[in-house]
C-alpha positions in Angstrom: 1.0 7.2 14.8 2.3 7.8 18.3 5.3 10.8 18.2 8.3 8.3 16.9 10.5 9.9 20.1 8.2 9.0 22.5 7.8 12.6 23.6 4.1 14.1 25.1 4.9 17.0 23.3 2.1 18.5 20.5 5.0 19.3 18.2 4.5 20.9 14.1 6.8 18.2 12.7 9.7 15.5 12.5 12.5 15.6 11.1 15.1 12.4 10.4 18.3 12.8 9.5 20.1 9.7 8.1 24.4 9.5 7.7 25.1 6.5 5.1 29.0 5.7 5.3 30.6 3.1 2.3 27.5 2.6 0.4 27.5 0.3 -2.5 29.6 1.1 -5.0 27.8 3.1 -8.0 24.8 4.4 -6.4 25.8 7.5 -5.3 25.9 8.8 -8.6 23.1 6.7 -10.5 20.5 9.3 -11.1 17.8 6.6 -12.2 18.5 5.0 -9.3 18.1 8.0 -6.7 15.0 9.3 -8.5 13.5 5.9 -7.8 14.6 5.8 -3.9 13.2 9.5 -3.7 9.8 8.3 -5.3 9.5 5.0 -3.2 10.5 6.8 -0.1 7.2 9.0 -0.4 5.0 5.9 -1.2 6.3 3.9 1.4 5.5 6.5 4.1 2.4 7.2 2.6 3.3 11.0 2.3 1.8 12.9 -0.6 4.2 14.7 -3.5 3.5 18.0 -4.7 5.8 17.5 -7.6 8.1 14.7 -9.3 11.2 14.6 -8.0 13.9 16.5 -9.0 17.6 15.4 -9.4 21.0 17.1 -10.3 24.4 16.3 -10.7 27.4 18.6 -9.0 29.7 19.5 -11.6 32.8 17.4 -10.9 35.1 19.5 -12.5 34.8 22.9 -10.3 33.8 20.9 -7.3 36.1 17.1 -7.6 35.3 16.7 -3.5 31.4 17.0 -3.9 30.9 15.1 -7.1 28.0 12.9 -6.7 23.8 14.3 -7.0 21.4 16.5 -5.3 17.8 15.5 -5.2 14.3 16.8 -3.4 10.5 15.8 -3.6 8.3 18.4 -2.3 5.5 17.0 0.0 2.1 18.5 1.0 4.0 17.8 4.4 7.2 18.7 3.8 10.5 17.4 2.0 12.9 14.9 1.4 16.4 15.3 0.5 19.2 13.5 -0.8 23.1 14.5 -1.0 25.4 11.8 -2.5 29.3 12.6 -2.5 30.6 9.9 -4.9 34.0 10.3 -4.0 33.2 8.8 -0.2 30.5 6.6 -1.1 28.1 8.6 1.5 24.8 9.7 1.2 22.9 12.3 3.8 19.1 12.2 3.4 16.9 14.8 5.2 13.1 13.5 5.7 10.9 16.4 7.5 7.4 15.8 7.7 4.5 17.5 9.6 3.4 14.2 10.7 4.8 11.4 12.5 6.2 8.4 10.0 7.8 5.3 10.7 11.6 5.5 11.0 12.3 2.0 10.8 10.7 2.1 7.5 12.7 4.8 6.1 16.0 3.3 7.0 14.9 -0.1 5.7 14.7 1.3 2.0 18.0 3.1 2.3 19.5 -0.4 3.2 17.7 -1.9 0.3 18.4 1.1 -2.4 22.3 2.0 -1.3 23.5 -1.3 1.1 25.4 1.1 3.5 27.8 -0.2 6.0 26.3 1.8 8.7 23.6 4.4 9.0 23.9 7.4 11.6 20.2 8.5 12.4 19.3 11.8 14.4 15.6 12.5 15.1 14.3 16.0 16.0 11.2 17.1 16.7 10.5 20.8 15.4 8.0 23.4 15.8 7.8 23.0 19.5 5.9 26.3 20.6 4.1 26.0 17.3 0.9 25.3 18.7 1.3 28.2 21.3 1.0 30.8 18.8 -2.4 32.8 18.3 -3.7 32.3 14.6 -3.8 35.6 12.8 -7.0 34.6 10.9 
């Protein structure tokens, strides 16, 4: 796959930051749904899991403004992370991979699972000087 940002640079990896606003009610607090989302995102983007997804619920008594879930799936290529904030029906997702991946496909999976009214996306190239470093071995 070509560089999704259109750059000619050889880079170590690509990071996609997604902010999902006004998600469907209830999705930010659904452990099973968020687990399935992480699991399917790995498959849909053709990535390889190192371990199954992990999802944690925030302590809504101690942190009422941060009530929601945090989840992570470690990848051979890097990771996918999700944070949900139930009080605002807001979700932030971070997909980092050391190879190019289909950004539109990632957004489609987000729309299907969470039905946000809007998604803000930022695409980053990581490790711009990685291939200039002399290998020590």
